[in-house]
N, C-alpha and C positions, 0 to 999 in steps of 0.2 A: 360047497359048504351048505349044510342044512340051515334053513331059516330058523331063527330063535323062536322058541315057544313061550317066551316071557310074556306074561300077561300084564297089561297096563291097567291101573285102577280106573273105574268108570268115571269117577269125578276127581278133579284135581285135589290133592291132599292139602289140608290146611294145618299149620303148626298149632299144637295146643297152646293156649294162651294163659298165662298167669300174670298177676300184678304184684308189684312190691308195695306192701302195706307199711303203715307206720310201725316202727319197732315197739315192742312192749314197754310200758312205762318203767319197768324195772331194769330194762336193758340200758347200760351206760353208753354214752357217746365217746368214741375214741378220737373225735376231732379236736385238735388243739387250736383254740382261738384266742382272741385278745383277753379274754377273762381268765385264762389259765396258762398263757404263754409266758412263763417266767422261770428263770433258772437260779433264783437267789435263795431258794429254800434248800435245807438239808434233806438228804435222802432218808435219814433215820425216821422222819415223820411218816413215811409210807408205811413202815412196819407198825407204828402205833395206831394209824388209821385202820390198817388191815386187821389188827387184833381186836379193835373196838367194833368193827363190823361183824366179825365172825365169833366173837367170844360167846355171845348168847346162844348161838346155834350149837356150839361144841358143848357148852354147859348143859343145855337141854338134852343132848344125846348122852352125855356122861351121867346125868341123873337117871336117865332111863335104863342104862346099862348096869350101873353099879349101886343102885339103891338097895338091892337085897344082898350084897356082898357081905360076907361074914366080917365082923369088925366095924360095921357101920361107918365106912369112910366118909369124911366130909371134904367139902371144897375149901381149899386154902386160897384166898384171893390173891396173895403175892407169893411168888416162887421162893423168895428169901425167908418166908415166914414158916416154912415147913419145920416140923419137929422130929428130932431123931427117934426112930423106932415106932413112930405113930403112922398108921396106914391113913392115907389121904389122897386126894387128887388135885392137880394143878393144871392151869390152862396157860399156854404161852406160844411164842413163835420159835420154831426150830431154827437153830443155827448150826451148820456143819463146819466144824473146825478141821480143815483139810490142809495139810502142808503143801500139797501139790496144786491147790486152787490158786488162781491168779490173785496177786496182792498188789494194790496200787502203791503202797509204800515201798515194797520190795523193788518194784519197777522204777520208782523215782530214785532209789538209792543205788541202783546197779551202775556199772561202768558202761556209759552209752557209746564208748568207742568200740565196743564189742557188739556184734549183732545180736539182737534178741532171740532167744530160742523159739522154735516154732511152737504154735499152740498145742497143748496136750489133747489127746483123744479122750483121756479119762483123768478125772481129778482124784478118784478114790485110791486109798492105800491102807496098809495095816495100822498106820498111826492115826487114823481118823478118830474123832470123838464128836458126840452129839450133845449139844447144849439146848436148854429151853429157857427162854428169856421173856420177861415183861418189862413194865416201867420200872420195876424195883431193881432188876439185875438178872444174872444168869445162874443156872444150876446145871451141873453135868448129869446126863442120863446114862445109866448103865443097865445091864441086864440082857439075858438071852432073847427076850422079846423084840429087842431093837433089830435083830437080824431079819426078821420078817417084815418089819415096818417099811423098809425101803424109802427112807426119808431124804428130802432135799431141803436146802435152806429156804426159809420163808413160809413153810407150812404151819398153819395154826392147829395145835394138837392138844388134847387132853391126856394126861398121863396119870395112871393110878399106881401107887407104890409107897415107899417110905424112904426116908433119909438114912444112909448108912453112917457108920462111925467116922469115916473119912470125909463126910460132907457130900458125897454123891447121892443121887436119887435113883434108887433101884426100882425099875417099873415092872409091874406084873400084868398090865393091860394098857391099852391106849385106844383112843377114838378120835374121830374127825367130825367135821360138821355134817357130813353125809350129803346126799343129793338134795339140792334145793328144790322147792316146789316147781311145778310146771304148768304152764297155761293149758287149759282144757282145749280140746279140739271138738269140731262140730260132728265129725263122723267117728264113731267108735269101732268101725270095722276095719281094724288095723292088723289083721293077721298077716304075717309075712308070707305065708304060702298061698295067699289068696290075691290074685291080681285080676283086674278088669281091663278090657280093651280100651277104656276111656281114661285110665290113669295117666296123670302127668308125671314126667320124669325130670330131673335136673341133672345136667352134665357137669362133671368136675375134672379139671386138669391142672397141672402145675409144672413148672420147670421147662419152659420152651427152650431156654438158653440160646436165643437168637444172637448171632454174632460169634459163636464159638468156631473153632477150627473146622468141625464137622457139623454144620447146622442141620437141623431136622426139616429142611424145607419141603421135602417130599412128604414127610409124615404130617406136616401142617396142612399141606394141600389136600391130603386124604382126609384129614379131620374136617375141613371145610366142606369137602364133597360128601362125606358121610352125613354131617348134620343138615346139609341142604337136600339130601336124598338123591344125589346125582351119581353116587358110586356103589349102589347096591340094588338088589332086586326088590320086587314089590312088597315082600314081607318085611324086609329090612327098612324099606321106605316107611312103612306104617309105623314101625318102632321109632324111627328117627323123627317122624312127625309128632310123636308124643313127648319129645324132649322140648321143654318150654324155655329153658334158660341154660346159659353156660357160665360157670364160675371158673375163673383163672386164678389160682392161688399162688401167685408170686413167681419170681425168678424168671420173668419173660425174656430178659436180656441176660447174656452171659456176663460173668465178672470181667472187669477190665484187667487184663494181664499183659504187661509189656514184655514180650520175649525177644531175646536178641540172638543173633547168629553172626558168627565171625566169617567174614568172607575176604578173599584176596582181591585187592584193588590197587593198581599202580605200585606194585611191589611192596606194599605194607598192609598190615592186618588192621581192620577196624571193625567196629560193631554197627550193625544196622538194625533198627527196630522194624520188625515185621508185624503188620496189622492184618489180621485174618479177614475182617469184614469192615470195609470203610463206611458202610451206612447201615449198621444193625438196627437203629431205630426206625429208619425208613422201611426196611424189610419187615419189621414187626408190624408197622402201621399198615402195610399192604395186606398182611395176613389177617390182622384184626378187622380191616375193612371188608375182606371177603367173608369173614364170619359174621360181622355185624349186619350184613346184608340179609342174612337169613335167620338170625336168632339173637335175642337180647343177651348182653354180655355184662358180667360184673368182673372187673379187673382189679386185683390186689397187688400192691408192691411186694417185693421180697428182699432178701439179703443182698442180691446182686443187682437189683434195679437202681436207677439214678434217683434216689431220694434219701432222706435222713436215715441213719442207721439205728437210732434209738426208737424203742417202742413206746406208743403206738406210732408206726410209720404212717405219715399222712398220704392222702390220695395223690396219685400222679396227675399232673395238669392234663385235662382232656386235649388241650391244643397240641400236645406232643404227638398225637396220633393221627394227624391228617384227616383223611376221609372218614375214618371210623368216628371221629368226634362229631360229625354231622348227623349221626343217628341218635335220636332221643333215647333209644333203648341201650345205648352204650354207657355204662356207669363206672366211674373210677371210685374205688372204695378204699377205706383205711385198712390197715393191718394191725390188729385183728379187725373184724367187722361182723356186725349183726345184720342179717338180711331176713326180712319177714316176707314170706311168699304166700300169697293167698289166691282165691279165685279171681279170674280176670274180670275187668270191667269193660264195657263197650268203649269208653273213652280211652283207656290205655291200649286196648287192642288196635284201635284206629291209628295210633301214632307209633306203635312199636314197629321196629325195622323199617322206618321210613326216614329219609334225610330230613333233618330239622323238624321232626315230629309232624310232617304233613300227612294227612289221611290218605289212605289208599282209595283209588277209584274203582277197583275191582271188588266184586262181591264175595265176601269170604263165606265158606261153608260153615254151618253152625258147628260149635265145638261142645264137648261135654266136660266142663272144668270139674276138677276134683273139689268136693265141698269142704275140704280141710284147708287150714292155713298152718304153715310151719315156720318155726324160728330156726334159722341157720346161723351157727357160729363158725366162723372160718378164719384161720390164720395161716401164714405161709411157712410155719415150721420151726422158726427160731426158738420159741419157748421149749418145745419138746426136745430139740437138738441139745439145748443147754442142760436140761434136766438129765438127759441120758448120760452126760459126762460124769454125774455124781455117783453113778451106780455101776457095779460090775455086771457084765453081760456076757454069758448068762449068770444068774437067773433072770435078771431084769430084762424086760422087753419094752419096746416102744408103745405097743398097744396097751400093755398093762399100766404104763405111766400115764398115757392119755386117759385111761379110765379112772386112774387115781386122782387126776386133776378135778374130776367131777365130784368125788367124795370130799376132796379138800376144799371145794368151791373156789378154786383159784386156778386160772389157766397159765399163769406165768409167775410161780412162787419165787424163782430164783432171781427175778428182778427186784431190786437193782443190784444185788450182790455180784453176780457174774453175768448178768444179761442187762444191757443198757436199756434204760427206760427214762421217761420224763419224770422230773422231780415233782410229783403231785403233792399237794399240801393238805388238802381237805378231803380227798377221796382216793380210792384205788379202783380204777375202772376194770381191772383184771379179776376182781371178785365177782363170782357167779351168784347173782341174786335169783336167777331162774334157770332151770335146766333146759337147754335148747333141745329141739327134736332131732336136729342133725348137727354133728360136731365134725368139722372137716379140718384135717391137718395136711398141708401141702409139703412137697419137696422131701418126701421120706424115701428111704432106700427101697422099700417094697410095699406093695399093696397089702393092707390088713384091714379088717373090719369086725365089728362086734356090736350086738344090740344089747345095751345096758338097760335092764328093767327091774323095777321094784314092784312087789306085789301091790296092786291097786294104787300105784303111784306113778312116778315119772318113767318115761321110755325115751332113750336117747340112742341114736345110731351113730357110732364112731367110725370114721373112715380115714385111714392114712393113705394119702394119695402120693404115688411115686412120681418122679420126674418124667415128663413126657418124652424128652430127648432120649433118655436112657431106656425107658420101658415101652414107649408107644401106647400107653394104657389111657383110655378114656373111661372114667368111672361114671356110672349112671345110677341115680338113686330115685326110687319111687316115692313120690311125695305123700301118698296115702298110706302105703304098707311099710315104708322105710326099707323095703327090700333093696338089694344092691346087685348090679351085674357090671361086667367090664367088657370093653371092646378093645381089642389089640390091633393097632394100625401100623403096618409096616409094608415095605415094598421089597421086591426082588433085589438080593444083594446088599440089603441094608437093615441093620438093627442096631439099637443103642447108639444112634448117631453115626453110623457108617460101618459097623462090623458086618462080616460076611454072613449071608444066609444061604442055606442049601436050596431053598425053594421059596416061592412067593408065600407070604403069610398075610392073611386078612381074616382073622378069627371072628366068628359070629359072637353076639353077646352071650356071655357065660355066667351062670349063677354064681355068686360069691357071698352068700349070706352065712351068718353064724350066730 
């Protein structure tokens, strides 16, 4: 066997360092503490607060769009005050009246001796109708323009039209709040096709599903080896060293499913519960400890993780994760979460990736931090999954819906109608007061990305992150340019949690910008 010609870097590689900065003043906190931890309020107040927060932005956009429309339409402050045959526009909250949508009253009235039907994949049908409501009441919206709007419950919308003879409101145009303002960045060189060797990247994964029948243990081991630079050549090691943080967007543990199997024992049949993994949390903790040894981690809960199901899901207790919790760079986040990533500081670099925050005794090579700071908004996918049930697909796509939430200025409009959430009384934390630079949605069926940009205004990179167990995809985002690439991690004979592969697959980073 010929000796390997692989070259070794002349100096030991040092991981690019970034710091977690204080979130922007306009970014809400998703933590539920003693000041707002109450369940005595009615959910209806969330809609009133949402309308109050977004009405002025929608009105400003409507005035700009319709000020020169023939007929000089005027704003009607209450939806029930529209006049028949007079062109005007109103602002309110969309409510989708859908017969197939879950209804708590119907659920309470049904015969509970009969098993409940399985959840529907789609709520939409030909009998659906669209309502617009405010504090005064509701009015039904009609018109061909509604077909292109692709609305869901909870969206704040402005509608231009006139009342028909039968009391409906026929719309001829509509508008939303539009992208909110965005915090400025220090470096204006953000061209997607321009990358520098010193650029920092952030890695994103979701859906480990540890504890499933076919756990992705080998893929997780490859992930740890790739990020630590142990499983690739010098060129890939340089790329891995530029990855400054890892974000895990929920569903780290598999759902708890008690499956049974009938077996023959002592001449009689009985059921025995089969447990696929007796210690899924311990296995996950071991993998997280391996990762935390080499890279800072942000861990979000998801729909299948052991925490509350209502949004916002609260951070998982650090003590659950054994050795990983001893690293100061291991952070448990809420779902959703805002993470502000900026240039590293010497103090944070000294403690990162060291147990209990102890400083390293080795001398680190100087790094070249990116001069920009980025606001990252990430959630584990439940809001997008719920919204997708409202619309037929095609033509609706998950990426288009994620983009629409930015112009709606709300990341979870269907809460609390069909998506469980905390009964907030004085605020709605899901309202976007500021456009994030990076918008991550975990646990999606496939990888998708798009750069949303307005001329001279906000720029936001949307990334739909697929489940790691099914896809083996690690998504990397350049913090300066917002460019995206993916790394597919798989081993011989294994894909999607155990499916057969013809040959070993370990794809190099591939460009995936759009």
